[in-house]
C-alpha positions in Angstrom: -19.1 -3.8 5.0 -15.7 -4.1 2.8 -15.4 -5.9 -0.1 -13.4 -5.6 -3.5 -14.8 -2.8 -6.1 -16.2 -5.7 -8.9 -19.8 -4.8 -9.9 -20.7 -8.0 -8.0 -19.6 -7.2 -5.3 -20.9 -3.8 -5.6 -24.3 -4.9 -5.7 -24.2 -6.8 -3.4 -23.4 -4.4 -0.8 -25.8 -1.9 -2.1 -28.9 -4.7 -1.3 -26.8 -5.3 2.1 -27.6 -1.4 2.8 -31.1 -1.4 1.4 -31.8 -4.5 3.9 -29.9 -2.9 6.8 -29.7 0.8 6.8 -27.2 1.4 9.6 -24.4 -0.7 7.7 -22.5 1.1 5.0 -20.8 -0.9 2.3 -17.2 0.5 1.4 -14.6 -0.6 -1.2 -11.4 -2.2 -0.8 -9.3 0.8 -1.0 -6.0 -1.5 -1.1 -7.3 -3.1 -3.7 -8.5 0.0 -6.1 -5.2 0.9 -5.1 -3.5 -1.6 -6.8 -6.0 -1.9 -9.9 -4.8 1.9 -10.5 -1.6 1.0 -10.5 -1.7 -1.7 -13.0 -3.6 0.6 -15.3 -0.5 2.8 -15.0 1.9 0.3 -15.7 -0.2 -0.7 -18.7 -0.3 2.5 -20.4 2.0 2.4 -23.6 4.5 4.9 -22.6 4.9 1.9 -19.6 4.6 -1.2 -20.5 7.9 -1.4 -22.7 9.9 -0.6 -19.7 8.1 -2.9 -17.2 8.8 -6.1 -19.8 12.2 -5.1 -20.3 12.6 -4.9 -16.6 11.2 -8.1 -15.9 12.9 -10.1 -18.5 16.3 -8.3 -17.4 16.2 -9.5 -13.7 14.4 -12.7 -15.1 17.8 -13.1 -16.5 20.0 -12.4 -13.8 18.0 -14.5 -11.3 16.9 -17.3 -13.3 21.0 -18.4 -14.4 23.0 -19.7 -11.4 26.3 -18.4 -12.8 24.7 -14.5 -12.8 22.8 -15.1 -9.5 25.6 -16.3 -7.5 28.2 -13.4 -9.5 25.2 -11.0 -8.5 25.1 -12.1 -4.6 29.0 -11.9 -4.1 29.3 -8.6 -6.0 30.4 -6.5 -2.8 30.7 -2.3 -2.6 34.0 -0.6 -3.1 34.1 1.7 0.0 35.6 4.7 0.2 38.6 5.6 2.2 36.5 9.0 3.5 33.1 7.1 4.0 31.6 7.5 7.1 30.4 5.0 9.3 26.9 5.4 8.3 27.7 5.8 4.6 29.3 2.5 4.6 26.3 0.7 6.6 23.9 2.3 3.9 26.4 0.9 1.4 26.0 -2.9 2.5 22.4 -2.4 3.2 21.7 -1.6 -0.4 24.4 -4.1 -1.7 23.0 -6.8 0.3 19.5 -6.4 -1.5 18.3 -8.8 -3.7 15.8 -8.1 -7.3 12.2 -9.0 -7.2 10.5 -10.7 -9.1 6.7 -9.9 -10.1 3.3 -12.0 -8.9 0.6 -12.1 -10.2 -1.5 -12.5 -6.5 1.2 -9.4 -5.4 -0.2 -5.9 -4.6 1.5 -3.8 -6.4 4.3 -6.1 -7.5 5.6 -3.8 -11.1 6.3 -0.4 -9.0 8.2 -2.3 -6.3 10.2 -4.4 -8.9 11.2 -1.3 -10.5 11.7 0.9 -7.2 14.2 -1.8 -5.8 16.2 -1.6 -9.7 16.4 2.1 -9.3 17.7 1.0 -5.3 20.2 -1.0 -6.6 21.2 0.7 -9.7 24.6 1.4 -8.6 25.3 -1.8 -8.0 23.8 -3.1 -11.4 25.7 -0.7 -13.4 29.0 -1.7 -11.6 28.1 -5.5 -12.1 27.2 -5.7 -15.7 30.9 -3.7 -16.3 32.8 -5.8 -14.2 34.8 -9.4 -14.5 32.3 -11.5 -12.2 29.4 -10.9 -15.1 31.7 -11.4 -18.1 32.9 -14.6 -16.4 29.4 -15.0 -15.5 28.0 -14.8 -19.0 31.1 -15.6 -20.9 30.2 -19.8 -20.5 26.4 -19.6 -22.0 25.0 -20.1 -25.2 25.5 -17.6 -27.9 21.7 -17.0 -27.6 22.3 -15.8 -24.3 25.3 -14.0 -24.4 23.5 -12.3 -27.0 20.7 -11.4 -24.2 23.7 -10.4 -22.1 25.0 -7.5 -24.4 21.4 -6.6 -24.8 20.6 -6.3 -20.7 24.2 -5.1 -20.4 23.5 -2.0 -22.8 20.1 -1.4 -20.6 21.6 -1.0 -17.6 24.1 1.4 -19.0 21.4 3.4 -20.9 20.4 6.7 -19.3 17.0 7.2 -21.3 16.2 3.3 -19.7 16.8 4.8 -15.7 15.1 8.7 -16.9 11.7 6.8 -17.4 12.3 4.3 -14.0 13.0 7.1 -12.2 9.4 8.8 -13.9 7.5 5.6 -13.4 8.4 5.4 -9.8 8.3 8.8 -8.5 5.2 9.2 -10.4 3.5 5.9 -8.4 4.9 6.0 -5.2 2.1 7.7 -3.4 -0.3 5.7 -4.7 1.8 2.7 -3.8 2.3 4.3 0.0 -1.6 4.6 0.1 -2.4 0.9 -0.2 0.4 0.2 2.2 -1.1 2.2 4.5 -4.6 1.1 3.6 -3.2 -2.9 4.1 -1.7 -2.3 7.3 -2.8 -2.8 10.6 -3.4 1.2 11.6 -6.4 2.1 11.2 -7.2 4.8 8.8 -10.5 5.4 7.7 -10.3 9.2 8.4 -6.9 9.7 6.5 -8.3 8.1 3.3 -9.9 11.1 2.0 -6.6 13.2 2.5 -3.9 11.1 1.2 -6.1 10.6 -2.1 -6.2 14.1 -2.2 -2.8 14.4 -2.0 -2.0 11.8 -4.6 -4.0 14.2 -7.0 -2.3 17.3 -5.8 0.8 15.4 -6.6 -0.1 14.3 -10.0 -0.6 17.8 -10.9 3.4 17.6 -11.8 4.3 17.3 -15.2 7.4 14.5 -14.2 9.1 15.1 -17.6 5.9 12.7 -19.2 4.3 13.9 -22.8 1.4 15.8 -22.0 -1.0 13.1 -23.3 0.4 10.5 -20.5 -0.4 12.5 -17.5 -3.2 13.0 -18.7 -4.0 9.7 -19.0 -2.6 8.8 -15.5 -4.5 11.9 -14.2 -7.8 10.2 -15.6 -7.0 6.5 -14.9 -6.5 8.3 -10.8 -9.5 10.3 -11.1 -11.6 7.1 -11.8 -10.3 4.8 -9.1 -10.7 7.6 -6.5 -13.9 8.0 -7.4 -14.8 3.5 -7.2 -13.0 3.7 -3.9 -14.9 6.9 -2.3 -17.1 6.1 0.5 -19.3 8.1 2.4 -17.3 6.8 5.6 -14.3 8.4 4.3 -15.5 12.0 4.4 -17.2 11.6 7.1 -14.2 10.3 9.2 -12.2 13.0 7.7 -14.3 15.4 9.1 -13.7 13.9 12.6 -10.1 12.9 12.3 -8.3 15.4 14.7 -5.0 14.9 12.9 -6.7 17.0 9.8 -8.2 19.6 12.2 -7.0 22.7 10.4 -7.0 21.3 6.9 -8.7 23.6 4.8 -10.7 23.1 1.6 -11.0 19.6 1.6 -14.7 19.6 3.6 -13.6 19.7 7.5 -14.1 23.3 8.1 -17.8 23.3 5.8 -17.9 22.2 2.4 -20.4 20.4 2.0 -19.6 16.8 0.6 -17.9 15.5 3.7 -20.0 16.9 6.4 -23.3 16.2 4.4 -21.9 12.4 4.5 -21.4 12.9 8.2 -24.9 14.3 9.0 -25.8 11.2 6.8 -24.2 9.2 8.8 -25.2 10.3 12.3 -29.1 10.0 11.3 -28.3 5.9 10.2 -26.3 5.8 13.4 -27.9 7.4 15.7 -31.9 7.2 14.6 -32.9 9.2 17.5 -33.6 12.6 16.4 -32.1 14.0 19.5 -29.0 12.6 19.6 -28.3 13.5 15.8 -29.2 16.5 16.7 -27.1 16.5 19.9 -24.0 15.0 17.7 -24.2 18.1 15.4 -24.2 20.3 18.3 -21.0 18.4 19.3 -19.5 18.4 16.1 -19.9 22.4 15.9 -17.9 22.7 19.3 -15.2 20.1 17.9 -14.2 21.8 14.8 -14.3 25.3 16.8 -11.8 23.6 19.6 -14.5 24.5 22.1 -14.8 23.7 25.9 -12.7 20.3 26.3 -11.9 20.4 22.4 -9.6 23.2 23.2 -8.0 22.3 26.3 -4.0 21.9 25.5 -3.8 18.1 25.8 -6.3 17.7 23.8 -4.8 19.6 21.0 -1.4 18.1 21.7 -2.6 14.4 21.2 -4.6 15.4 18.3 -1.2 15.0 15.6 0.7 11.6 17.8 -2.4 9.5 18.8 -4.4 7.3 16.7 -7.8 9.1 15.8 -10.3 6.2 17.6 -8.5 6.6 21.0 -8.1 10.4 21.1 -12.1 10.9 21.0 -12.0 7.6 23.3 -9.7 9.6 25.5 -10.8 13.5 24.9 -14.4 13.5 23.8 -16.8 11.9 27.2 -18.6 14.7 27.6 -20.2 14.1 23.8 -21.0 11.1 24.0 -23.3 10.7 20.8 -20.2 12.3 18.6 -18.0 10.2 20.5 -19.8 6.9 19.6 -19.7 7.7 16.0 -16.7 8.9 16.2 -14.8 6.0 17.4 -16.7 3.4 15.3 -15.9 5.1 12.0 -12.1 5.9 12.6 -11.5 2.4 14.0 -13.0 0.5 10.9 -11.0 -0.8 8.2 -10.7 0.0 5.2 -9.3 -2.8 3.3 -10.5 -6.5 3.1 -7.0 -8.0 2.7 -6.8 -9.7 5.8 -9.7 -11.3 4.8 -7.9 -13.0 1.8 -4.8 -13.5 3.9 -7.0 -16.0 6.2 -9.0 -17.6 2.6 -5.0 -18.0 1.6 -4.2 -19.8 4.1 -7.5 -22.4 4.3 -6.8 -22.6 0.8 -3.2 -24.1 1.2 -4.5 -26.0 4.2 -7.8 -27.6 2.7 -6.2 -28.1 -0.6 -8.0 -30.9 -3.3 -6.0 -33.5 -1.8 -6.9 -33.1 2.0 -10.9 -32.1 1.3 -12.0 -34.4 3.9 -11.0 -32.2 6.5 -13.4 -31.4 9.1 -14.2 -27.6 9.7 -12.6 -27.8 13.0 -9.9 -29.3 12.0 -9.1 -27.1 9.2 -9.6 -23.9 11.3 -6.8 -25.5 14.0 -4.6 -26.2 11.3 -5.2 -22.2 9.7 -4.3 -21.0 13.3 -0.9 -23.0 13.9 -0.3 -22.2 10.3 -0.6 -18.7 10.9 1.1 -18.0 14.0 3.9 -20.2 13.1 4.9 -17.9 10.7 4.8 -15.3 13.0 6.9 -17.0 15.2 9.8 -17.5 12.6 9.9 -14.2 12.1 10.0 -13.2 15.5 13.2 -15.4 15.8 14.7 -13.5 13.2 14.1 -10.0 13.5 15.5 -8.0 16.3 12.2 -6.5 17.1 10.4 -8.1 20.5 7.2 -7.0 18.6 5.6 -8.0 14.5 2.8 -7.0 13.2 0.5 -9.6 11.9 1.5 -7.8 8.6 4.9 -6.5 8.8 7.3 -7.8 5.9 5.0 -10.6 4.6 4.1 -9.8 1.4 7.9 -8.5 0.3 9.3 -11.3 1.7 7.1 -13.2 -0.6 7.6 -11.5 -3.3 11.0 -11.0 -3.0 12.6 -14.0 -3.1 14.9 -14.2 -6.3 14.6 -18.3 -6.1 11.2 -18.5 -6.7 9.6 -19.8 -10.1 9.0 -16.4 -12.0 5.6 -15.9 -12.5 
């Protein structure tokens, strides 16, 4: 059972576990990563840079003259540029600025990352004739603000801080996006969280006090999202077969979590013992686990499918592994569905029957996927692909 990590949700999860021992409560990884990013961008060292960037983006996108000039500002492609380099320049110059949204995951990080990506365009834009013409007709107060933003964009200190923030938080953002994606990744959360901790051991050119605060924030949030399911699934993920020192090869926490789950999911002691013996064979790559095709598929096949394909001779362990490794780690799909219901079943339409509301939500959700597919070169669109960024990055919507 997955919910966000609020205290009331956590208490409800514990009550369910007590009544139904075979159920394990887990906090939503995506929500917790988002809270970690909010905490980091709430630090004094990053708060001002986020506020300045938000105001800068709002100034450009909220004025028709600057927004039109920004969209029309074209790249200067060197004569000796390759086709690939020219295509990359055109791609970057076609990007729009992102406004943060209060209800969107990691919108502060996304905004800073996009500003950093279009740094060259921004710097060329504010020294161009288009910028001068766009701000020349504004009121005196707006022209003064435009001069401040021009100075900010040309400041090395500003870009150094933006680079620090983006470099620091990118692994956390990547974990959030993976947790919020389609692919089951229960067995990978523990490893990725460990990788974030290792990443934060660098100093990033930050003051020692700031990096200590960031590490403390991440430790608190990792402890908050940590679940026995993550550690147990990590032990069974064939992608991390040869990992050292994270619990897969004998350190107690993850292995203990796995054996505890054997007892919960396989209440018969004989079956739990068989699962433990099979796990020993898996770790040692014995018999079926040591076959060449099993080893080759370990890094490329989804973990739950790998167990379905290669572990038929170990039914007890296979059953537990498939159940753990196919679990989602995020509750965001439910919240998207609730958002769709909130859009359909509003205060003005509160007399809709449950069946009518369900049908309208079905049409609404699939209609968006059809529209997305019609404008994409791909023949398959994941249910979550591009939806959040598309909604966040629209520079014509009202800044929240």
